[in-house]
C-alpha positions as CSV (number, residue, x, y, z in Angstrom):
1,M,99.1,-44.4,-145.3
2,S,99.3,-41.1,-147.1
3,N,101.6,-38.3,-145.8
4,E,99.8,-35.7,-147.9
5,G,99.5,-32.4,-145.9
6,A,102.1,-33.5,-143.5
7,T,104.7,-30.6,-142.6
8,P,108.6,-31.5,-142.5
9,G,108.3,-31.0,-138.5
10,D,105.5,-33.9,-138.5
11,S,107.7,-36.1,-140.5
12,A,110.8,-35.6,-138.4
13,A,108.6,-36.4,-135.4
14,A,107.1,-39.5,-136.9
15,S,110.6,-40.7,-137.9
16,A,111.8,-40.1,-134.2
17,V,109.2,-42.3,-132.8
18,D,109.7,-44.9,-135.4
19,A,113.4,-45.0,-134.6
20,W,112.3,-46.6,-131.3
21,R,110.1,-49.3,-132.9
22,F,111.6,-52.7,-133.4
23,P,114.5,-53.1,-134.2
24,N,116.0,-50.0,-132.4
25,R,119.4,-49.1,-131.1
26,A,118.8,-51.1,-127.8
27,T,117.6,-54.3,-129.8
28,P,120.0,-54.2,-132.9
29,P,120.3,-57.2,-135.1
30,G,122.7,-59.9,-133.6
31,S,122.1,-58.9,-130.1
32,S,120.6,-61.0,-127.5
33,A,117.6,-58.6,-127.2
34,Y,117.1,-58.7,-130.8
35,Y,116.7,-62.3,-130.9
36,S,114.5,-62.5,-127.6
37,I,111.9,-60.1,-129.6
38,R,112.3,-61.4,-133.2
39,L,110.7,-64.7,-132.3
40,A,108.0,-63.1,-130.2
41,S,104.5,-62.4,-131.4
42,A,104.7,-59.5,-134.0
43,R,102.0,-57.6,-132.2
44,H,104.4,-57.2,-129.2
45,R,107.6,-56.4,-130.8
46,D,107.6,-52.7,-130.9
47,A,106.4,-52.7,-127.3
48,L,109.0,-54.9,-126.2
49,A,111.7,-53.2,-128.1
50,A,110.5,-49.9,-126.4
51,L,111.1,-51.4,-122.8
52,Y,114.4,-52.6,-123.6
53,G,115.2,-49.1,-125.1
54,W,113.7,-47.3,-122.1
55,R,116.1,-49.2,-119.7
56,S,119.0,-48.5,-122.0
57,E,118.4,-44.8,-122.0
58,V,118.3,-44.9,-118.4
59,R,121.3,-46.7,-117.9
60,S,123.2,-44.7,-120.4
61,V,123.2,-41.8,-118.1
62,L,125.7,-43.6,-116.2
63,E,128.3,-43.5,-119.4
64,R,127.1,-40.2,-120.9
65,V,127.2,-38.0,-118.0
66,S,130.4,-37.4,-116.0
67,D,128.7,-34.9,-113.6
68,P,126.8,-36.8,-110.7
69,G,124.4,-33.8,-110.2
70,V,123.6,-33.7,-113.8
71,A,123.0,-37.5,-113.9
72,R,120.6,-37.1,-111.1
73,I,118.7,-34.3,-112.9
74,K,118.5,-36.7,-116.0
75,L,117.1,-39.6,-113.9
76,D,114.6,-37.3,-112.2
77,W,113.5,-36.2,-115.7
78,W,112.8,-40.0,-116.6
79,R,110.8,-40.2,-113.6
80,S,108.7,-37.2,-114.6
81,E,108.4,-38.5,-118.2
82,I,106.9,-42.0,-116.9
83,A,104.4,-39.7,-114.9
84,R,103.5,-37.8,-118.1
85,T,103.3,-41.1,-120.1
86,L,100.7,-42.5,-117.5
87,S,98.7,-39.3,-117.8
88,G,98.8,-39.6,-121.5
89,A,101.1,-36.7,-122.4
90,P,104.7,-38.2,-123.3
91,R,107.2,-36.0,-124.7
92,H,109.9,-38.4,-125.6
93,P,109.6,-40.4,-128.8
94,L,110.6,-43.6,-126.8
95,T,107.8,-43.1,-124.4
96,Q,105.4,-42.1,-127.2
97,V,106.1,-45.7,-128.6
98,L,105.3,-47.0,-125.2
99,A,102.0,-44.8,-124.9
100,Q,100.9,-46.2,-128.3
101,A,101.7,-49.8,-127.3
102,F,99.7,-49.6,-124.0
103,A,97.0,-47.3,-125.1
104,R,94.2,-49.2,-123.5
105,K,92.8,-47.7,-120.2
106,P,93.3,-49.9,-117.3
107,T,90.6,-50.3,-114.4
108,L,91.9,-49.3,-111.1
109,D,90.8,-50.6,-107.9
110,A,90.9,-48.1,-105.0
111,D,94.2,-49.7,-103.4
112,E,96.1,-50.1,-106.8
113,S,98.6,-47.8,-108.2
114,P,98.3,-46.3,-111.7
115,D,99.3,-48.6,-114.5
116,L,100.8,-48.0,-118.0
117,G,98.1,-49.9,-120.0
118,G,98.2,-52.8,-117.3
119,L,102.0,-52.3,-116.7
120,P,102.7,-51.4,-113.0
121,E,104.6,-48.1,-112.8
122,S,106.8,-49.3,-110.0
123,P,109.4,-51.4,-112.0
124,F,110.1,-48.2,-114.1
125,F,110.9,-46.3,-110.8
126,E,112.9,-49.3,-109.5
127,I,115.1,-49.3,-112.6
128,I,115.8,-45.6,-112.0
129,A,116.5,-46.3,-108.4
130,S,118.9,-49.1,-109.0
131,T,120.7,-46.7,-111.6
132,E,121.1,-44.2,-108.8
133,E,122.7,-46.7,-106.5
134,I,125.5,-47.3,-109.0
135,L,125.8,-43.5,-109.4
136,Q,126.4,-43.3,-105.8
137,A,129.1,-45.9,-106.1
138,R,127.4,-48.0,-103.3
139,T,129.0,-51.5,-103.3
140,P,126.4,-54.1,-102.1
141,P,127.6,-55.6,-98.6
142,D,126.6,-59.0,-99.5
143,R,125.3,-61.4,-102.1
144,D,121.5,-61.0,-101.0
145,A,121.7,-57.1,-101.4
146,Q,123.4,-57.7,-104.8
147,R,120.5,-59.9,-105.8
148,R,117.9,-57.5,-104.5
149,H,119.6,-54.8,-106.6
150,D,119.6,-57.0,-109.6
151,E,116.0,-57.9,-109.1
152,Q,115.0,-54.1,-109.1
153,D,117.0,-53.5,-112.3
154,L,117.1,-56.2,-114.9
155,G,114.5,-58.2,-112.8
156,A,112.2,-55.2,-113.1
157,L,112.8,-55.1,-117.0
158,F,112.0,-58.8,-117.2
159,E,108.8,-58.3,-115.3
160,L,107.7,-55.5,-117.7
161,L,108.5,-57.9,-120.6
162,M,106.6,-60.6,-119.3
163,R,103.6,-58.6,-118.7
164,C,104.0,-56.8,-122.0
165,E,103.4,-60.5,-123.6
166,G,100.3,-61.1,-121.7
167,G,102.0,-62.7,-118.7
168,G,100.7,-59.9,-116.4
169,E,97.5,-61.2,-115.1
170,R,96.6,-60.7,-111.6
171,E,96.9,-64.1,-110.5
172,Q,100.4,-64.7,-112.2
173,Q,103.0,-63.3,-109.8
174,P,106.3,-61.5,-111.2
175,Q,108.8,-63.4,-109.1
176,P,109.8,-65.8,-111.9
177,A,110.5,-63.1,-114.2
178,R,112.3,-61.1,-111.4
179,R,114.6,-64.0,-110.4
180,A,115.3,-64.5,-114.0
181,G,116.4,-61.2,-114.5
182,A,118.4,-61.1,-111.4
183,W,120.2,-64.4,-112.5
184,C,120.8,-63.1,-116.1
185,A,122.2,-59.7,-114.5
186,Q,124.9,-61.8,-112.7
187,V,125.8,-63.7,-115.6
188,R,126.4,-60.4,-117.4
189,R,128.4,-59.2,-114.5
190,I,130.8,-61.9,-114.9
191,R,131.0,-61.3,-118.9
192,D,131.7,-57.6,-118.2
193,A,133.9,-57.8,-115.0
194,G,137.1,-56.5,-116.6
195,W,135.1,-53.4,-118.2
196,L,133.3,-52.9,-115.0
197,L,136.5,-52.8,-113.0
198,R,138.1,-50.4,-115.3
199,R,135.2,-48.0,-114.7
200,G,135.2,-48.6,-110.9
201,R,131.8,-50.3,-111.0
202,P,131.1,-52.8,-108.5
203,V,131.4,-56.7,-109.6
204,F,131.6,-58.4,-106.2
205,S,129.9,-57.8,-102.9
206,G,131.8,-56.3,-99.8
207,A,131.6,-59.8,-98.3
208,Q,133.0,-61.7,-101.4
209,L,135.9,-59.3,-101.3
210,T,136.6,-59.7,-97.7
211,Q,136.4,-63.5,-98.2
212,A,138.8,-63.4,-101.0
213,G,141.2,-61.0,-99.2
214,V,141.0,-58.3,-101.8
215,D,140.5,-54.7,-101.1
216,A,137.9,-53.1,-103.3
217,L,140.3,-49.9,-103.8
218,N,143.0,-52.1,-105.2
219,L,140.7,-54.5,-107.3
220,A,142.0,-53.1,-110.4
221,S,145.8,-53.7,-109.6
222,A,148.0,-56.2,-111.4
223,T,147.6,-58.7,-108.5
224,A,144.0,-58.6,-108.2
225,R,143.7,-58.9,-112.1
226,R,145.5,-62.1,-111.8
227,Q,143.0,-63.2,-109.2
228,L,139.9,-62.2,-111.1
229,P,139.3,-65.6,-113.0
230,D,139.3,-67.4,-109.7
231,L,137.0,-64.8,-108.0
232,L,134.7,-65.1,-111.2
233,R,134.7,-69.0,-111.1
234,T,133.6,-68.9,-107.4
235,L,130.7,-66.5,-108.3
236,A,129.8,-68.8,-111.4
237,E,129.6,-71.9,-109.1
238,Q,127.3,-70.0,-106.6
239,L,125.0,-69.0,-109.6
240,W,124.6,-72.7,-110.7
241,Q,123.9,-73.6,-107.0
242,E,121.5,-70.8,-106.1
243,W,119.3,-70.6,-109.0
244,P,119.8,-72.9,-111.9
245,P,117.4,-71.4,-114.6
246,A,114.9,-74.1,-114.4
247,E,111.7,-72.2,-113.9
248,P,108.5,-73.9,-115.5
249,R,108.1,-72.7,-119.1
250,S,104.4,-71.7,-118.2
251,A,106.1,-69.3,-115.5
252,L,107.9,-67.3,-118.2
253,T,106.9,-65.8,-121.4
254,P,108.7,-66.3,-124.6
255,T,111.1,-63.4,-124.5
256,V,112.2,-64.1,-120.9
257,R,112.7,-67.7,-121.8
258,V,115.1,-66.7,-124.6
259,Q,117.0,-64.4,-122.4
260,V,117.5,-67.2,-119.9
261,S,118.6,-69.5,-122.5
262,L,121.1,-67.2,-123.9
263,H,122.5,-66.3,-120.5
264,R,122.8,-70.0,-119.4
265,D,124.6,-70.7,-122.7
266,L,126.8,-67.7,-122.1
267,L,127.7,-68.8,-118.7
268,R,129.0,-72.1,-119.9
269,V,131.2,-70.3,-122.6
270,L,132.6,-68.2,-119.9
271,E,133.4,-71.3,-117.9
272,R,135.1,-73.0,-120.9
273,S,137.2,-69.8,-121.5
274,A,138.5,-70.0,-117.9
275,F,136.8,-66.6,-117.3
276,D,139.3,-64.8,-119.4
277,V,137.5,-61.6,-119.2
278,T,139.9,-59.2,-117.8
279,D,140.6,-57.7,-121.4
280,Q,137.9,-58.9,-123.5
281,R,134.2,-59.2,-123.8
282,I,133.1,-62.7,-124.6
283,S,129.8,-63.3,-126.4
284,L,127.8,-65.8,-128.3
285,T,127.7,-65.8,-131.9
286,P,124.5,-64.5,-133.7
287,L,123.8,-67.8,-135.3
288,R,124.1,-69.6,-131.9
289,K,121.6,-66.9,-130.4
290,L,119.2,-67.6,-133.2
291,W,119.4,-71.4,-132.6
292,L,118.9,-71.1,-129.0
293,A,116.2,-68.5,-129.2
294,W,114.3,-70.8,-131.7
295,R,114.4,-73.7,-129.3
296,A,113.5,-71.6,-126.3
297,T,110.2,-70.5,-128.1
298,R,109.3,-74.0,-129.2
């Protein structure tokens, strides 16, 4: 395509939009997100990468903004941006990629909410709401509350990924993708436990801490740090018992299947390390991720 007649401003705007296509900073080569998209259908890759990028930008508010009031303003801005995208007037380069990817106009029944090219708007708002819960330092009282939070965060993203790949037909329910996302979120929480504790983020529910005899305020103490592997081992055992990731292949689209496969293998690696995550972040090698992604999509 010729750029003849384009102004420097036009070129800069186009470059900013292209930066959110695949791969982008939320889906860099070597990451789990990268391999879940790399083996997906080529026509879906930019849209999938933009969805990962959108959640990453929303969640980054927790790290980039120290003032809770400013953080809430930024989250409200993202709410407004989704509304603008739904109306066909996105401002952010990232949502411009989403608008391009989902340009077709959905047909709405009287009792249905607006869709972004067939994607329901509610998962976007759920991800923002779950981020606000973390901002407010709310510790889930029990495992059920933690699971609901995870389904409204990573589970909501997995639903959007599934629908983006064509798994969003009216007769197909989002529950398998939501469960898969919540399960993977808990594996990530085990992996990042040390990092989360250093930042005062919840790793365990209030009921789990009470059962273990650990005070949430003292969880970062030397004594609690020694207890962390045992606490994580119990959490991992519950994960395998509650929802071993064995959803039928037909219930999950390729990108979600890859994520489940990678997180299942990661949990095994964490077990073999004796959950030594207090001061390190354990991950799979890129070659291992590529192999697992290839198997999951075949």
